[in-house]
Each structure stands twice: as structure tokens, then as C-alpha cells.
C-alpha positions as CSV (number, residue, x, y, z in Angstrom):
1,M,69.0,27.4,-48.1
2,K,66.6,29.5,-46.0
3,Y,62.8,29.6,-46.4
4,L,61.9,32.8,-44.5
5,L,58.4,33.5,-43.5
6,T,56.6,35.8,-46.0
7,S,53.8,38.2,-45.1
8,I,50.4,37.2,-46.6
9,F,49.5,40.9,-46.9
10,L,52.6,41.7,-48.9
11,L,51.8,38.9,-51.3
12,F,48.3,40.2,-51.7
13,V,49.5,43.8,-52.2
14,A,52.0,42.6,-54.8
15,A,49.2,40.8,-56.7
16,L,46.9,43.8,-56.5
17,F,49.4,46.4,-57.8
18,A,51.1,44.3,-60.4
19,Q,50.1,44.6,-64.1
20,K,49.0,41.3,-65.6
21,E,49.2,42.0,-69.3
22,M,51.9,39.4,-70.2
23,L,51.2,36.0,-71.7
24,D,51.3,33.6,-68.9
25,K,53.0,30.2,-68.6
26,V,53.9,27.6,-66.0
27,V,57.5,27.8,-65.0
28,V,57.6,25.3,-62.1
29,T,55.2,22.6,-60.9
30,V,55.4,21.6,-57.2
31,G,53.2,18.6,-56.4
32,G,49.8,19.6,-57.8
33,E,50.5,23.3,-57.7
34,M,52.0,25.5,-60.4
35,V,54.2,28.6,-60.3
36,L,53.1,31.0,-63.1
37,L,55.4,33.4,-64.8
38,S,53.0,36.2,-63.9
39,E,53.4,35.4,-60.2
40,V,57.2,35.7,-60.5
41,E,57.0,39.0,-62.3
42,E,54.4,40.3,-59.8
43,Q,56.8,39.7,-57.0
44,V,59.8,41.0,-59.0
45,S,57.8,44.2,-59.8
46,Y,56.7,44.6,-56.2
47,T,60.3,44.1,-54.8
48,K,61.7,46.7,-57.3
49,S,59.0,49.2,-56.3
50,Q,59.9,48.8,-52.6
51,R,63.6,49.3,-53.4
52,G,63.5,52.4,-55.6
53,G,63.3,50.5,-58.8
54,V,66.5,48.5,-58.2
55,L,66.4,44.7,-57.9
56,P,69.0,43.3,-55.5
57,P,71.4,40.6,-56.8
58,N,69.9,37.1,-57.0
59,A,66.5,38.5,-55.9
60,R,64.7,36.8,-58.8
61,C,66.1,33.4,-57.7
62,G,65.0,34.1,-54.1
63,I,61.6,35.1,-55.2
64,M,61.3,31.9,-57.3
65,E,62.3,29.7,-54.4
66,Q,59.9,31.4,-52.0
67,L,57.0,30.9,-54.4
68,M,58.0,27.2,-54.7
69,V,58.0,26.9,-50.9
70,N,54.5,28.4,-50.8
71,K,53.3,26.0,-53.5
72,M,54.8,23.1,-51.6
73,L,53.0,24.2,-48.4
74,L,49.7,24.7,-50.3
75,N,50.0,21.3,-51.9
76,Q,50.6,19.7,-48.4
77,A,47.6,21.7,-47.0
78,K,45.3,20.2,-49.6
79,L,46.7,16.7,-49.1
80,D,46.1,17.1,-45.3
81,S,42.5,18.4,-46.0
82,I,43.1,21.6,-44.2
83,E,40.2,24.0,-44.6
84,V,39.6,27.7,-44.6
85,K,36.1,29.0,-43.9
86,D,34.5,31.2,-46.6
87,E,33.6,33.7,-43.9
88,D,37.3,33.9,-42.9
89,V,38.3,34.5,-46.5
90,E,35.6,37.3,-46.8
91,T,36.7,39.0,-43.6
92,Q,40.4,39.0,-44.7
93,L,39.5,40.1,-48.2
94,N,37.5,43.0,-46.9
95,A,40.3,44.0,-44.5
96,R,42.9,44.0,-47.4
97,I,40.7,45.9,-49.7
98,E,40.1,48.5,-47.0
99,K,43.9,48.8,-46.5
100,I,44.4,49.3,-50.2
101,L,41.7,52.0,-50.2
102,G,43.5,53.5,-47.2
103,Y,46.6,53.9,-49.5
104,M,44.3,55.9,-51.8
105,N,42.8,58.0,-48.9
106,G,39.5,56.1,-49.2
107,D,38.9,57.4,-52.7
108,L,36.6,54.7,-54.2
109,K,36.7,56.3,-57.7
110,Q,40.5,56.3,-57.7
111,F,40.4,52.6,-56.8
112,E,37.9,51.8,-59.6
113,D,39.8,53.9,-62.1
114,Y,43.1,52.2,-61.3
115,Y,41.8,48.7,-61.6
116,G,39.2,49.3,-64.2
117,Q,36.5,47.6,-62.3
118,Q,34.4,47.9,-59.2
119,V,35.5,46.7,-55.7
120,S,33.2,43.7,-55.8
121,A,34.9,42.5,-59.1
122,V,38.4,43.0,-57.7
123,K,37.4,41.0,-54.6
124,E,36.1,38.2,-56.8
125,Q,39.3,38.2,-58.8
126,F,41.4,37.7,-55.7
127,R,39.2,35.5,-53.6
128,Q,40.8,32.2,-54.6
129,E,44.3,33.6,-54.4
130,L,43.6,34.8,-50.9
131,K,42.1,31.4,-49.9
132,A,45.3,29.7,-51.1
133,Q,47.4,32.2,-49.0
134,L,45.4,31.5,-45.9
135,L,45.8,27.8,-46.4
136,V,49.6,28.3,-46.6
137,E,49.4,30.3,-43.4
138,K,47.4,27.6,-41.6
139,I,49.9,24.8,-42.5
140,R,52.8,27.1,-41.5
141,A,51.2,27.5,-38.2
142,Q,50.7,23.8,-37.8
143,I,54.4,23.1,-38.6
144,M,55.6,25.7,-36.2
145,D,52.9,25.0,-33.5
146,K,54.1,25.5,-29.9
147,I,57.6,26.5,-30.8
148,T,59.2,28.1,-27.7
149,V,62.7,28.8,-26.5
150,T,64.1,28.2,-23.0
151,P,66.2,30.9,-21.2
152,S,69.3,28.8,-21.9
153,E,68.4,28.7,-25.6
154,V,68.1,32.5,-25.6
155,R,71.5,32.8,-24.0
156,V,73.1,30.4,-26.5
157,F,71.4,32.3,-29.4
158,F,72.8,35.6,-28.0
159,Q,76.3,34.2,-27.5
160,K,76.5,33.1,-31.1
161,I,76.1,36.6,-32.3
162,P,79.6,38.1,-33.0
163,K,80.3,40.9,-30.6
164,D,80.9,43.4,-33.4
165,S,77.5,42.4,-34.9
166,L,75.4,43.1,-31.9
167,P,72.7,45.7,-32.7
168,Y,72.9,49.2,-31.2
169,F,69.7,50.3,-29.6
170,N,68.7,53.9,-29.2
171,S,67.2,55.2,-26.0
172,E,64.0,53.5,-25.3
173,V,61.1,54.1,-23.0
174,E,58.1,52.3,-21.5
175,I,55.0,54.4,-21.2
176,G,51.8,54.0,-19.2
177,E,48.6,55.9,-20.0
178,I,45.1,56.4,-18.6
179,V,42.8,57.1,-21.5
180,Y,39.5,59.0,-20.9
181,K,36.8,59.5,-23.5
182,P,34.8,62.7,-23.0
183,V,31.1,62.2,-22.1
184,I,28.7,63.7,-24.6
185,N,26.1,66.0,-23.0
186,K,22.4,65.1,-23.1
187,E,21.5,67.9,-25.5
188,Q,23.9,66.7,-28.2
189,K,22.6,63.1,-27.8
190,R,19.0,64.4,-28.2
191,L,19.9,66.3,-31.4
192,T,21.6,63.2,-32.8
193,I,18.7,60.9,-32.0
194,G,16.4,63.4,-33.6
195,K,18.5,63.5,-36.8
196,L,18.5,59.8,-37.1
197,D,14.8,59.5,-36.4
198,D,14.2,61.9,-39.3
199,I,16.4,59.9,-41.6
200,R,14.6,56.7,-40.6
201,K,11.2,58.3,-41.5
202,R,12.5,59.4,-44.8
203,I,13.4,55.8,-45.6
204,A,10.4,53.9,-43.9
205,E,7.7,56.4,-44.7
206,G,9.0,58.5,-47.5
207,G,10.5,55.7,-49.6
208,E,14.0,57.2,-49.9
209,D,17.0,55.0,-50.6
210,F,18.8,53.8,-47.5
211,A,22.1,53.5,-49.3
212,A,21.9,57.0,-50.7
213,L,21.2,58.5,-47.3
214,A,24.0,56.4,-45.7
215,Q,26.4,57.8,-48.3
216,K,25.3,61.3,-47.4
217,F,24.9,61.2,-43.6
218,S,26.8,58.2,-42.1
219,D,30.0,58.8,-40.1
220,D,31.1,55.2,-40.7
221,G,33.7,54.1,-43.2
222,S,31.0,51.9,-44.8
223,A,29.2,55.0,-46.0
224,R,30.9,54.8,-49.4
225,A,29.3,51.3,-49.8
226,G,25.9,52.6,-48.8
227,G,26.4,51.5,-45.2
228,D,26.6,47.8,-46.4
229,L,28.6,45.7,-43.9
230,G,28.4,42.5,-45.9
231,W,27.8,39.0,-44.4
232,A,28.9,38.4,-40.8
233,K,28.5,35.7,-38.2
234,R,27.3,36.3,-34.7
235,G,30.1,37.6,-32.6
236,K,31.6,40.0,-35.1
237,Y,29.9,43.1,-33.9
238,V,29.8,44.7,-30.5
239,S,27.0,43.3,-28.3
240,D,24.6,46.4,-28.5
241,F,24.8,46.3,-32.3
242,E,24.2,42.6,-32.5
243,A,21.3,42.8,-30.0
244,A,19.5,45.3,-32.3
245,A,20.4,43.5,-35.6
246,Y,19.3,40.0,-34.7
247,K,15.8,41.2,-33.7
248,L,15.1,42.4,-37.3
249,Q,13.2,40.7,-40.0
250,D,14.2,41.0,-43.7
251,L,14.2,44.6,-44.8
252,E,13.1,45.8,-41.4
253,I,14.8,49.0,-40.1
254,S,15.7,49.2,-36.4
255,P,14.8,52.0,-34.1
256,V,17.7,54.4,-33.2
257,F,20.0,52.8,-30.7
258,E,23.4,53.6,-29.1
259,T,26.8,51.8,-29.1
260,Q,30.2,52.9,-28.0
261,F,30.7,54.3,-31.6
262,G,27.6,56.6,-31.6
263,F,24.0,56.2,-32.7
264,H,22.8,53.9,-35.4
265,I,19.9,52.6,-37.4
266,I,20.2,49.2,-39.1
267,Q,18.4,47.5,-42.0
268,M,18.3,43.8,-42.3
269,L,19.2,42.7,-45.8
270,G,19.3,38.9,-45.3
271,R,19.9,35.9,-43.0
272,R,21.8,32.7,-43.7
273,G,21.9,30.4,-40.8
274,N,23.8,32.2,-38.0
275,S,25.0,34.9,-40.4
276,I,23.4,38.2,-41.2
277,H,23.7,40.8,-43.9
278,V,23.0,44.3,-42.7
279,R,23.6,47.9,-43.6
280,H,23.6,50.8,-41.2
281,I,23.8,54.6,-40.7
282,L,26.0,55.8,-37.9
283,I,26.0,59.4,-36.6
284,R,28.4,60.5,-33.9
285,P,27.2,63.2,-31.6
286,E,29.2,66.4,-31.6
287,V,31.6,66.9,-28.6
288,T,31.3,70.4,-27.3
289,D,34.0,72.6,-25.7
290,E,32.1,72.1,-22.4
291,D,32.4,68.3,-22.7
292,L,36.1,68.6,-23.3
293,A,36.6,70.9,-20.3
294,V,34.7,68.5,-18.1
295,A,37.0,65.6,-19.3
296,R,40.2,67.6,-18.6
297,H,39.0,68.5,-15.2
298,F,38.1,64.9,-14.4
299,L,41.5,63.6,-15.5
300,D,43.2,66.3,-13.5
301,S,41.5,65.1,-10.4
302,V,42.5,61.5,-11.2
303,R,46.1,62.7,-11.5
304,L,46.0,64.3,-8.1
305,L,44.7,61.1,-6.5
306,I,47.8,59.3,-7.9
307,V,50.3,62.0,-7.1
308,H,49.1,62.2,-3.5
309,D,49.2,58.3,-3.2
310,S,45.4,58.1,-2.8
311,T,45.4,55.4,-5.5
312,S,47.9,53.6,-7.7
313,F,48.4,54.2,-11.4
314,S,47.3,50.6,-12.1
315,L,44.2,50.9,-10.0
316,A,43.3,54.2,-11.6
317,V,43.6,52.6,-15.1
318,K,41.0,50.0,-14.0
319,R,38.7,52.4,-12.3
320,F,38.7,55.4,-14.5
321,G,40.3,54.4,-17.9
322,H,38.5,53.9,-21.1
323,K,37.9,50.2,-21.3
324,E,38.2,50.0,-25.1
325,A,41.8,51.4,-25.0
326,Q,44.4,48.9,-26.1
327,S,46.4,49.6,-23.0
328,H,43.5,49.1,-20.5
329,N,44.0,45.4,-20.0
330,N,47.8,45.8,-19.7
331,D,47.8,48.0,-16.6
332,G,47.8,51.0,-18.9
333,R,51.2,50.1,-20.4
334,M,51.3,51.0,-24.1
335,V,52.3,48.3,-26.7
336,N,54.5,49.2,-29.6
337,P,52.6,48.1,-32.7
338,S,55.8,47.7,-34.7
339,S,57.5,45.3,-32.3
340,G,54.6,43.9,-30.2
341,N,56.5,44.7,-27.0
342,T,56.2,47.7,-24.6
343,F,59.4,49.4,-25.6
344,F,59.5,52.5,-27.8
345,E,62.5,54.3,-29.3
346,T,62.0,57.9,-28.4
347,G,62.2,58.9,-32.1
348,D,59.3,56.6,-32.9
349,L,56.9,58.1,-30.4
350,D,54.0,60.3,-31.5
351,P,55.1,63.9,-31.3
352,D,52.7,64.8,-28.5
353,I,54.0,61.8,-26.4
354,Y,57.6,62.5,-27.2
355,F,57.5,66.1,-26.0
356,T,55.5,65.1,-22.9
357,V,58.1,62.5,-21.7
358,D,61.3,64.1,-23.1
359,T,62.1,65.9,-19.9
360,M,60.0,63.9,-17.6
361,K,61.4,62.0,-14.6
362,M,60.6,58.3,-14.3
363,G,57.4,57.6,-12.4
364,H,56.1,61.1,-13.0
365,I,52.7,61.7,-14.6
366,S,51.7,64.4,-17.1
367,K,48.7,66.7,-17.0
368,P,45.8,65.6,-19.4
369,V,47.0,65.5,-23.0
370,E,44.5,65.7,-25.8
371,Y,44.7,63.5,-28.9
372,T,42.5,62.3,-31.8
373,D,42.1,58.7,-32.7
374,P,42.0,57.4,-36.3
375,A,38.2,57.7,-36.3
376,G,38.5,61.4,-35.5
377,D,37.2,61.1,-31.9
378,I,38.9,63.3,-29.3
379,Y,40.3,61.7,-26.1
380,Y,42.4,62.7,-23.2
381,R,45.1,60.7,-21.4
382,L,47.5,61.0,-18.5
383,I,51.0,59.8,-19.5
384,Q,53.4,58.2,-17.1
385,L,57.1,57.6,-17.9
386,Q,57.7,54.1,-16.5
387,T,61.2,53.2,-17.7
388,R,64.0,54.7,-19.8
389,T,67.1,53.0,-21.1
390,P,70.2,54.9,-22.5
391,P,71.5,54.2,-26.0
392,H,73.5,50.9,-25.8
393,R,74.7,47.7,-27.4
394,A,72.3,44.8,-27.2
395,S,72.5,43.0,-23.9
396,L,70.6,40.2,-22.2
397,A,70.1,42.3,-19.1
398,L,68.4,45.2,-20.9
399,D,67.0,43.5,-24.0
400,Y,66.0,40.0,-23.0
401,S,62.5,40.2,-24.6
402,K,63.9,41.4,-28.0
403,I,66.5,38.7,-28.0
404,Q,64.0,36.1,-27.0
405,K,61.7,37.1,-29.9
406,A,64.7,36.9,-32.3
407,A,65.6,33.5,-31.0
408,I,62.0,32.2,-31.5
409,E,61.9,33.6,-35.0
410,S,65.2,31.9,-35.8
411,K,63.9,28.6,-34.4
412,R,60.7,28.9,-36.5
413,N,62.8,29.5,-39.6
414,E,65.0,26.5,-38.8
415,T,61.8,24.4,-38.4
416,I,60.3,25.4,-41.7
417,N,63.7,24.9,-43.4
418,R,63.9,21.3,-42.2
419,W,60.3,20.6,-43.2
420,V,60.8,22.0,-46.7
421,T,64.2,20.1,-47.2
422,D,62.5,16.9,-46.1
423,R,59.6,17.3,-48.5
424,I,61.7,18.2,-51.5
425,G,62.8,14.6,-51.9
426,K,59.2,13.4,-51.6
427,T,57.4,15.9,-53.9
428,F,57.2,16.0,-57.6
429,V,59.0,19.0,-59.0
430,S,59.2,20.0,-62.6
431,F,61.1,23.0,-64.0
432,D,60.5,24.9,-67.3
433,S,63.7,24.8,-69.4
434,E,63.7,28.7,-69.3
435,I,64.6,28.7,-65.6
436,Q,68.4,29.1,-65.4
437,G,71.2,30.5,-63.4
438,C,69.7,30.0,-59.9
439,P,72.2,28.1,-57.6
440,T,69.7,28.2,-54.8
441,L,67.4,25.9,-56.8
442,D,70.1,23.2,-57.2
443,V,68.9,21.4,-54.2
444,W,65.4,21.2,-55.6
445,V,66.8,19.6,-58.8
446,N,69.5,17.4,-57.3
447,R,67.3,15.9,-54.6
448,R,64.9,14.8,-57.4
449,N,67.8,13.6,-59.6
450,L,66.6,15.8,-62.4
451,P,69.0,17.3,-65.0
452,K,69.7,21.0,-64.3
453,P,67.7,23.3,-66.5
């Protein structure tokens, strides 16, 4: 019996995309929490959609048990008076809605047509469900708090893997980068400030609608919501944005100001203690060809400093690199978002990086490479190939961090398994008579001395 960790986001997506047209009923009660038939069918539908419409053997039983585990965790979280702040729920809810919109290429109309209601109504529908999921996540974290593995435990874990089952790793590389953001020239900044000043006058003096102008002119993703950023506590926004926002009175509009993202105007919509509700219009100045040429030339000069040993790569990252780059505080070393470590299979690299390092010798540094970030801004970077491993079977010498991560994950699962097994005998569990043919649920029945369904 294994109670594997389940992604909160996958549960949320499953709930969002499932059709809820069936008559609902309670199929299992765990403590004070109920597993509904609709929840089971949502998970079944989502699992099938992820596997080309085919449901793996015994998948329904596994889904049922995982839902029961989540209900047991939720029940215990409530018994232990664990709390989730409303602001945290709102932040997570907004992030998940944005991700769903991302699947739809940001098309708000497609979202509303699909769900038959506005975003605000969808958020309200799933607020309580998300709060329950966050409670489950909190108590999981408590149960598995401070779980670590020693080097000897990592070795024992690795030795237990049959030799013919050891994974085969493709060639992997570690890559350093020095990211540089082109500096916008003064004329483009002047034009952008002037444009925003005109928009501000149209609102403050001409009485035009802030939201309508945000939808028309703002370069921020919030434009489709009229620039509305919702409620947020102090500390959510970058310092320059907060400094401007917290000076405002209700409905007051700020002067034009600059942050790392561009130029803004803000309107205060409301205050609630230490929280504010604002909307804004962001305009990013245009980067000219001359600005890009200056950036390339600057990075070229940084490269020559490193090549001629006038500075180290690490020091150059700190002195010249873009401080907002994810790699900046890691000595320039890039982190693989899929694994959380610094190793990349060559086939998983972005094409521009792959072709840059494909024939590069270790320690060498590329010429400036242009790339565009998700927001559409142009950057340049120097790329250094720091390590390269050949294709190989997993080994402690070459893959210790990966094996350590797998050992920790195994220990976490063992811990949650023991916790659930212990609670089964202490928690009220009631099955609907319709639930049949799931051997994995026998332990839930037998430990409670209930007749099998």
C-alpha cells in the first residue's frame, strides 16, 4: 500500500476540466470528510485524458485510495486547527487561473465560453476546494518536516536498486550564463513617459475609463482584467511599485514612475489593513537596434576580460550580470526547472543553447547570444560550458545529487505511508455498498473490522 504525493495543481486542473453533470453521491466517508462520486469521476476523466483515453488497470482503485488519503489528511488538518490564510488562497487561485488561461493562449473569451461563466465566478466556485487542497499540503509538510538522508542512507538506497534496473542517463551538461539586459536609450524613455502622461490626463482630466485604457494600452498580463491586480499584502510587489502604491489615497492615480518592468501609472481602488487593491497600466519602452548593438558590444568586452584572465566568470556574473536573472545568485549556473538541479540533458536544452555548447570545449565561453524572455523582452547572455558527462548507467560518482533526491523522495513516501497506516485504525471510515473489487482498499476495511463491500 503506497500513498504517493499528489500535485495540488494536477488536482485543481482535473477539477477545472472535468464535466460535473452527473448526479452526485457520497461513496466514502473518512472522519468528517466525504469522497464524492464526482471527485472520483473527475480524477478518472483527467487520468484518461493524460493517457490517450485509456485507463490503466486498477487505476480507479488507486484514484479512490488517493482521494481517501487526502480526505484523511484534511480531516487531521482540521482536528489540529491548521490554518490557511485567505490571502494565500487568493494568490494560489490567481496563479492557477492564469495557468489555465495560459493553456488557452490567454484568450479570456475562450475561457468564459468553455466554463459558461466569468473568471470571477469560476474562482468563487473553486475557492473552498483549493483551500482544502492547501490544508492537505500543509499537513503533509508537517508530517514530512525535516526529512533528510545521510550519505550512508543514499548508498544503501542505491545498492538496493537491481543492477539491471539502474536508469540510463543521456549526456548531461552544466551551463553557466552571464545575462545582460539592454539599456533603453533616453529618447525612448522620454517618449514612453509622455505616452503614459497623456493616458493619465485622459483619465484624471478627461474622465475616461481606466480599465478600458488599460485593456487598450497596457503591456502587462493584467490588461485583460483592466489592469486590476486584486488584493495584495505589503511585500508582494517590487519595492518601487509598492513605494508608489502605498502613497495613494482611494481612487487617486499616481504620477508616472519606473520599475524594472517599465513605466507605470497606478490607481488605488481600496485599502484593508496592510493590504491594498490597485490597478495599473504598464508600458515598456521600445528597445532600438542601437540599444541592442551597445549591449552586444558590452558583453563582448566582458567576455574578453574573462578569456584574458582579467576577471573570473563568477566575479563577472556578480559585477555585470542582470541581478533579476535566476542564475545570478548561483554564480551564473543555470538550474533545470524540471529537476531542480543544475544538470541538463543536451536534448532538453533550448535550441539556441544546444547549438552553442554542442561543439564547445569545457570552460570555454560563447560570444553574446540573443534570446527573448516569456514577457517578450530581449536579453543577451554569455554561455559557458562548465561540465559534460557522457551517456552512462546511473552511478554514485556521477549522479549523487539525483540519487540523493530519489532517496529523500522514497523516505518521504515511507513516512506518509506509515502515518496513513497508523491513522486508518483510529479514523472512522464508511464505504458505500457500490464500491467493489478494489483489493488495495482491503486494509481500510479490515483495520476497521468492517464487512467488505
